[in-house]
N, CA, C and O of each residue as an XYZ file, in Angstrom:
256
protein
N       6.992    173.712     51.606
C       8.306    173.201     51.268
C       8.333    172.762     49.814
O       7.410    172.134     49.297
N       9.422    173.120     49.197
C       9.620    172.712     47.814
C      10.549    171.518     47.763
O      11.495    171.426     48.545
N      10.285    170.617     46.860
C      11.206    169.493     46.692
C      12.387    169.966     45.853
O      12.225    170.803     44.965
N      13.571    169.435     46.133
C      14.751    169.861     45.382
C      14.620    169.516     43.908
O      13.994    168.522     43.541
N      15.209    170.338     43.081
C      15.120    170.107     41.642
C      15.982    168.908     41.251
O      16.964    168.600     41.925
N      15.620    168.244     40.179
C      16.397    167.071     39.743
C      17.845    167.408     39.408
O      18.733    166.593     39.656
N      18.103    168.583     38.853
C      19.481    168.936     38.516
C      20.308    169.148     39.767
O      21.499    168.838     39.791
N      19.675    169.681     40.817
C      20.377    169.885     42.081
C      20.732    168.535     42.709
O      21.838    168.354     43.219
N      19.800    167.601     42.670
C      20.068    166.251     43.179
C      21.198    165.592     42.389
O      22.076    164.938     42.951
N      21.152    165.782     41.083
C      22.174    165.177     40.227
C      23.553    165.755     40.534
O      24.531    165.013     40.622
N      23.635    167.070     40.696
C      24.938    167.684     40.969
C      25.461    167.262     42.341
O      26.662    167.047     42.509
N      24.561    167.142     43.323
C      25.002    166.674     44.646
C      25.480    165.232     44.585
O      26.473    164.871     45.216
N      24.775    164.418     43.829
C      25.177    163.015     43.681
C      26.529    162.907     42.986
O      27.377    162.108     43.384
N      26.724    163.709     41.952
C      28.004    163.686     41.242
C      29.142    164.170     42.133
O      30.243    163.621     42.090
N      28.883    165.188     42.934
C      29.903    165.694     43.855
C      30.272    164.624     44.878
O      31.449    164.413     45.169
N      29.257    163.949     45.421
C      29.514    162.884     46.394
C      30.285    161.743     45.736
O      31.187    161.167     46.344
N      29.929    161.417     44.492
C      30.619    160.353     43.769
C      32.086    160.708     43.541
O      32.969    159.874     43.738
N      32.339    161.938     43.128
C      33.727    162.372     42.900
C      34.530    162.329     44.191
O      35.698    161.940     44.189
N      33.909    162.725     45.281
C      34.586    162.705     46.582
C      34.943    161.267     46.973
O      36.056    161.000     47.425
N      34.002    160.357     46.797
C      34.258    158.950     47.119
C      35.316    158.356     46.194
O      36.129    157.539     46.626
N      35.309    158.756     44.940
C      36.300    158.262     43.989
C      37.698    158.723     44.383
O      38.652    157.948     44.317
N      37.821    159.981     44.793
C      39.117    160.501     45.243
C      39.564    159.780     46.510
O      40.743    159.462     46.664
N      38.623    159.524     47.416
C      38.939    158.804     48.655
C      39.410    157.386     48.339
O      40.357    156.891     48.951
N      38.750    156.741     47.389
C      39.127    155.388     46.991
C      40.544    155.357     46.424
O      41.328    154.465     46.747
N      40.869    156.338     45.575
C      42.212    156.381     44.988
C      43.270    156.599     46.062
O      44.354    156.019     45.998
N      42.957    157.430     47.046
C      43.896    157.668     48.144
C      44.125    156.389     48.945
O      45.262    156.063     49.287
N      43.062    155.675     49.241
C      43.175    154.422     49.988
C      43.934    153.385     49.165
O      44.743    152.631     49.706
N      43.676    153.348     47.866
C      44.373    152.411     46.986
C      45.879    152.687     46.975
O      46.681    151.754     46.986
N      46.261    153.961     46.955
C      47.684    154.317     46.986
C      48.327    153.922     48.307
O      49.453    153.426     48.327
N      47.609    154.144     49.423
C      48.155    153.741     50.726
C      48.326    152.231     50.796
O      49.314    151.741     51.344
N      47.368    151.490     50.244
C      47.456    150.034     50.230
C      48.655    149.572     49.407
O      49.354    148.636     49.794
N      48.889    150.222     48.283
C      50.038    149.875     47.442
C      51.341    150.098     48.194
O      52.246    149.264     48.136
N      51.441    151.232     48.908
C      52.642    151.517     49.697
C      52.841    150.468     50.789
O      53.961    150.014     51.021
N      51.762    150.088     51.455
C      51.866    149.082     52.513
C      52.293    147.727     51.957
O      53.071    147.010     52.587
N      51.790    147.382     50.793
C      52.190    146.111     50.173
C      53.670    146.116     49.818
O      54.353    145.105     49.980
N      54.170    147.257     49.333
C      55.598    147.358     49.016
C      56.441    147.252     50.283
O      57.479    146.590     50.283
N      56.003    147.897     51.360
C      56.729    147.810     52.630
C      56.728    146.374     53.144
O      57.740    145.890     53.653
N      55.588    145.693     53.011
C      55.491    144.306     53.467
C      56.423    143.419     52.660
O      57.067    142.528     53.214
N      56.501    143.654     51.360
C      57.384    142.868     50.501
C      58.845    143.078     50.901
O      59.618    142.123     50.967
N      59.220    144.335     51.168
C      60.591    144.626     51.598
C      60.900    143.967     52.937
O      61.986    143.423     53.135
N      59.938    144.021     53.852
C      60.129    143.394     55.159
C      60.290    141.885     55.019
O      61.110    141.278     55.708
N      59.510    141.283     54.130
C      59.597    139.842     53.908
C      60.956    139.468     53.325
O      61.533    138.449     53.705
N      61.473    140.283     52.406
C      62.803    140.020     51.834
C      63.875    140.097     52.914
O      64.776    139.259     52.962
N      63.778    141.099     53.777
C      64.742    141.254     54.860
C      64.662    140.074     55.825
O      65.691    139.573     56.279
N      63.454    139.632     56.136
C      63.267    138.492     57.021
C      63.868    137.229     56.408
O      64.570    136.478     57.084
N      63.589    137.000     55.130
C      64.134    135.816     54.453
C      65.657    135.849     54.433
O      66.304    134.820     54.626
N      66.227    137.018     54.202
C      67.683    137.156     54.200
C      68.246    136.816     55.575
O      69.245    136.104     55.682
N      67.610    137.320     56.622
C      68.064    137.036     57.988
C      67.968    135.545     58.296
O      68.871    134.975     58.909
N      66.887    134.923     57.874
C      66.720    133.485     58.092
C      67.818    132.694     57.391
O      68.368    131.755     57.965
N      68.139    133.061     56.170
C      69.198    132.363     55.432
C      70.553    132.551     56.099
O      71.357    131.621     56.148
N      70.807    133.749     56.612
C      72.073    133.992     57.303
C      72.172    133.173     58.585
O      73.245    132.667     58.915
N      71.077    133.040     59.303
C      71.076    132.225     60.526
C      71.334    130.760     60.177
O      72.108    130.086     60.857
N      70.689    130.270     59.125
C      70.908    128.883     58.705
C      72.363    128.656     58.311
O      72.948    127.626     58.646
N      72.943    129.617     57.602
C      74.349    129.494     57.201
C      75.256    129.465     58.419
O      76.195    128.672     58.483
N      74.976    130.321     59.374
C      75.776    130.373     60.591
C      75.674    129.059     61.363
O      76.671    128.575     61.898
N      74.488    128.488     61.424
C      74.314    127.208     62.110
C      75.075    126.105     61.389
O      75.674    125.240     62.028
N      75.055    126.133     60.062
C      75.785    125.122     59.289
C      77.281    125.232     59.540
O      77.960    124.220     59.716
N      77.796    126.456     59.556
C      79.224    126.664     59.812
C      79.563    126.197     61.218
O      80.601    125.568     61.422
N      78.726    126.487     62.174
C      78.951    126.049     63.553
C      78.958    124.542     63.664
O      79.744    123.972     64.421
N      78.098    123.904     62.921
C      78.040    122.445     62.944
C      79.307    121.858     62.323
O      79.845    120.877     62.836
N      79.783    122.440     61.238
C      81.008    121.960     60.588
C      82.196    122.137     61.521
O      83.030    121.239     61.639
N      82.282    123.290     62.187
C      83.381    123.551     63.117
C      83.307    122.581     64.291
O      84.341    122.123     64.777
N      82.119    122.267     64.744
C      81.939    121.356     65.871
C      82.359    119.933     65.552
O      82.724    119.179     66.454
N      82.313    119.562     64.303
C      82.693    118.194     63.920
C      84.172    118.124     63.871
O      84.730    117.069     63.570
């Protein structure tokens, strides 16, 4: 058995590194999209909460 040449090891390592780098960028993009969706959901939730509070205030004023 022959041991693999150093250049072959280097090229395999570089290929694996490039693959992992591409995978990392893909995961980073998905995370960014999820953070944007979470931010939008939080804005919608806050808006709904404010509308409920306003409705309760109006109901309280009408009740008085």
